[in-house]
C-alpha positions as CSV (number, residue, x, y, z in Angstrom):
1,X,94.2,-41.1,-37.3
2,X,91.8,-38.1,-37.7
3,X,92.0,-35.9,-40.7
4,X,93.6,-32.5,-40.2
5,X,90.3,-30.6,-40.3
6,X,89.1,-32.7,-37.3
7,X,91.8,-31.6,-34.9
8,X,90.5,-30.2,-31.7
9,X,92.1,-27.9,-29.2
10,X,90.7,-28.7,-25.7
11,X,92.4,-28.9,-22.3
12,X,91.2,-29.7,-18.8
13,X,93.4,-28.9,-15.8
14,X,92.9,-29.6,-12.1
15,X,95.2,-27.6,-9.9
16,X,95.7,-25.3,-7.0
17,X,95.3,-21.6,-7.2
18,X,98.6,-19.8,-6.8
19,X,97.1,-16.4,-5.8
20,X,93.8,-14.6,-6.0
21,X,92.8,-13.9,-9.6
22,X,93.2,-10.4,-11.0
23,X,90.5,-8.8,-13.1
24,X,90.8,-5.9,-15.5
25,X,88.0,-3.8,-16.9
26,X,88.0,-2.1,-20.3
27,X,86.0,1.0,-21.5
28,X,84.0,-1.2,-23.8
29,X,82.6,-3.0,-20.8
30,X,84.6,-6.2,-21.5
31,X,86.6,-7.6,-18.7
32,X,89.4,-10.2,-18.4
33,X,90.5,-12.2,-15.4
34,X,93.8,-13.9,-15.0
35,X,95.3,-16.3,-12.5
36,X,97.9,-19.1,-12.3
37,X,97.4,-22.6,-11.2
38,X,99.8,-25.3,-10.2
39,X,99.1,-28.7,-11.6
40,X,100.5,-31.9,-10.0
41,X,103.4,-33.3,-12.1
42,X,103.8,-36.7,-10.5
43,X,106.8,-38.2,-8.8
44,X,110.3,-39.1,-10.0
45,X,111.7,-42.7,-10.0
46,X,112.7,-42.4,-6.3
47,X,109.1,-41.4,-5.3
48,X,110.0,-37.8,-4.7
49,X,107.3,-35.3,-5.8
50,X,108.2,-33.3,-8.9
51,X,107.7,-29.5,-8.9
52,X,104.2,-28.6,-10.2
53,X,103.6,-27.3,-13.7
54,X,102.3,-23.7,-13.6
55,X,99.7,-22.5,-16.1
56,X,98.3,-19.1,-16.8
57,X,94.5,-19.1,-17.0
58,X,92.6,-16.2,-18.7
59,X,88.8,-15.8,-18.9
60,X,86.7,-13.1,-20.5
61,X,83.4,-11.4,-19.5
62,X,81.0,-13.9,-17.7
63,X,83.7,-16.5,-17.2
64,X,86.0,-13.7,-15.9
65,X,83.3,-12.8,-13.3
66,X,83.1,-16.4,-12.2
67,X,86.9,-16.7,-12.0
68,X,87.2,-13.4,-10.1
69,X,85.2,-15.0,-7.2
70,X,87.8,-17.8,-6.7
71,X,90.1,-17.2,-3.8
72,X,93.3,-18.8,-2.7
73,X,91.4,-20.4,0.2
74,X,89.2,-22.3,-2.2
75,X,92.4,-23.6,-3.7
76,X,91.6,-26.5,-6.0
77,X,89.8,-25.8,-9.3
78,X,89.0,-27.5,-12.5
79,X,89.6,-25.4,-15.7
80,X,88.3,-26.3,-19.1
81,X,89.3,-24.3,-22.1
82,X,91.6,-24.3,-25.1
83,X,95.3,-23.5,-25.5
84,X,96.2,-20.1,-26.8
85,X,99.5,-18.3,-27.5
86,X,100.2,-14.7,-26.7
87,X,102.7,-13.2,-29.2
88,X,104.6,-9.9,-29.0
89,X,107.9,-8.3,-29.9
90,X,110.4,-7.7,-27.1
91,X,110.9,-4.0,-26.6
92,X,114.6,-4.3,-25.9
93,X,115.7,-7.0,-28.5
94,X,112.9,-6.7,-31.1
95,X,112.6,-10.6,-31.1
96,X,109.2,-12.2,-31.2
97,X,108.2,-13.7,-27.8
98,X,105.4,-16.1,-27.0
99,X,103.7,-17.3,-23.9
100,X,101.1,-20.1,-23.7
101,X,97.9,-19.8,-21.7
102,X,94.6,-21.5,-21.3
103,X,91.5,-19.6,-22.4
104,X,88.9,-20.8,-19.9
105,X,85.3,-21.4,-20.8
106,X,84.3,-23.5,-17.8
107,X,85.5,-23.2,-14.2
108,X,84.6,-25.3,-11.2
109,X,85.8,-25.1,-7.6
110,X,86.6,-28.4,-5.8
111,X,85.5,-28.2,-2.2
112,X,87.5,-30.7,-0.1
113,X,85.6,-32.6,2.4
114,X,87.5,-33.1,5.7
115,X,88.1,-36.8,6.6
116,X,87.1,-38.1,10.0
117,X,90.1,-38.1,12.3
118,X,90.0,-41.9,12.7
119,X,90.5,-42.4,8.9
120,X,93.8,-40.4,8.8
121,X,96.9,-42.3,9.9
122,X,98.4,-40.7,13.1
123,X,95.8,-37.9,13.0
124,X,95.6,-37.7,16.7
125,X,99.3,-37.7,17.3
126,X,100.2,-34.9,14.9
127,X,103.0,-37.1,13.6
128,X,103.7,-37.6,9.9
129,X,104.3,-41.3,9.1
130,X,106.3,-41.7,5.9
131,X,105.2,-45.4,5.8
132,X,101.5,-44.6,5.9
133,X,99.4,-44.8,2.7
134,X,98.6,-41.2,1.7
135,X,97.6,-42.2,-1.8
136,X,94.0,-40.9,-1.4
137,X,95.3,-37.3,-0.9
138,X,95.3,-35.7,-4.3
139,X,98.0,-33.1,-3.6
């Protein structure tokens, strides 16, 4: 077991962009970009897909510029960063609130390559076959 001083906060997520990122500019010249991604959560015991886990991603300055170029059409992305926690006091109740997010330092788009029609079951018929093996499709 590593010693406490050797703990490391790092996360890598692969997910689908929920909407186009939003970028904000500050008078100092700094900028922050924020978006949310849905990460595949697996299947339950009956094989039914579970709802995705949604994560807020923030990036600053150069990483924000790169993230701002992502668009919902380029849906899948890999995000590397570390977990952070926003803390604030609720205006109405005065209670402390928290919200986790990923502070991104590396971002990559995943470009999906279309498969040839003959390799996709029932591709020419337009019929979804529940018995077909779709295990190669990531989401």
